[in-house]
C-alpha positions as CSV (number, residue, x, y, z in Angstrom):
1,M,25.5,-25.3,11.7
2,L,29.5,-25.4,11.6
3,L,30.6,-27.0,8.5
4,N,34.3,-27.9,9.2
5,G,34.3,-25.9,11.4
6,Q,33.0,-22.7,10.1
7,P,29.3,-21.5,10.6
8,Y,27.5,-22.1,7.6
9,E,23.4,-20.7,8.4
10,L,20.7,-23.0,6.3
11,D,17.3,-21.6,5.4
12,R,15.5,-24.3,6.2
13,A,16.3,-28.0,6.1
14,R,17.9,-30.0,3.6
15,P,19.0,-33.0,2.5
16,L,23.0,-33.6,3.1
17,A,23.6,-34.2,-0.9
18,E,22.2,-31.0,-1.2
19,V,24.4,-29.1,1.2
20,L,27.7,-30.7,0.0
21,T,26.5,-30.3,-3.7
22,L,26.0,-26.5,-2.5
23,R,28.9,-26.1,-1.5
24,G,30.7,-27.1,-4.2
25,Y,31.6,-31.4,-3.1
26,D,32.1,-33.7,-5.8
27,L,29.4,-36.4,-3.4
28,A,32.1,-39.5,-5.3
29,R,35.1,-38.1,-3.7
30,V,34.1,-37.5,0.1
31,A,33.5,-38.7,3.5
32,V,31.4,-36.7,5.9
33,L,30.8,-37.1,9.6
34,L,27.6,-35.8,10.5
35,N,27.5,-34.9,14.5
36,Q,30.5,-37.2,14.8
37,R,28.9,-40.5,13.4
38,V,30.3,-41.1,9.8
39,A,27.0,-40.6,6.9
40,P,26.5,-43.3,4.9
41,R,27.7,-42.6,1.1
42,N,24.4,-43.9,0.0
43,Q,22.1,-42.3,2.3
44,L,23.3,-38.6,1.6
45,S,20.1,-37.5,-0.4
46,Q,17.7,-38.9,2.2
47,I,20.0,-37.6,5.6
48,E,18.1,-34.5,6.7
49,V,20.3,-31.7,8.2
50,Q,19.9,-28.5,10.4
51,N,21.4,-25.2,11.2
52,E,22.1,-27.5,14.8
53,D,24.0,-29.7,13.2
54,T,28.1,-30.1,12.7
55,L,29.3,-31.8,9.7
56,E,33.3,-33.0,8.6
57,V,34.0,-33.4,4.9
58,V,37.0,-34.6,3.9
59,A,37.5,-34.8,-0.2
60,F,39.9,-37.1,-1.2
61,V,42.2,-36.0,-3.7
62,G,43.9,-37.7,-6.8
63,G,47.6,-37.1,-7.6
64,G,50.7,-39.4,-7.8
């Protein structure tokens, strides 16, 4: 799969939430495009991703 333009190999299909957590993302602070479509936040645990998929993840950072 491509994750933010970088190759990332999965050993099997996995829930999107699991992949994001393994990569260190805080699920409450991200927006995700899966194959150029917005992945609904309330479905991140149900959506399965595979090596053929493309993910773009934007992490929101607080500050002032």
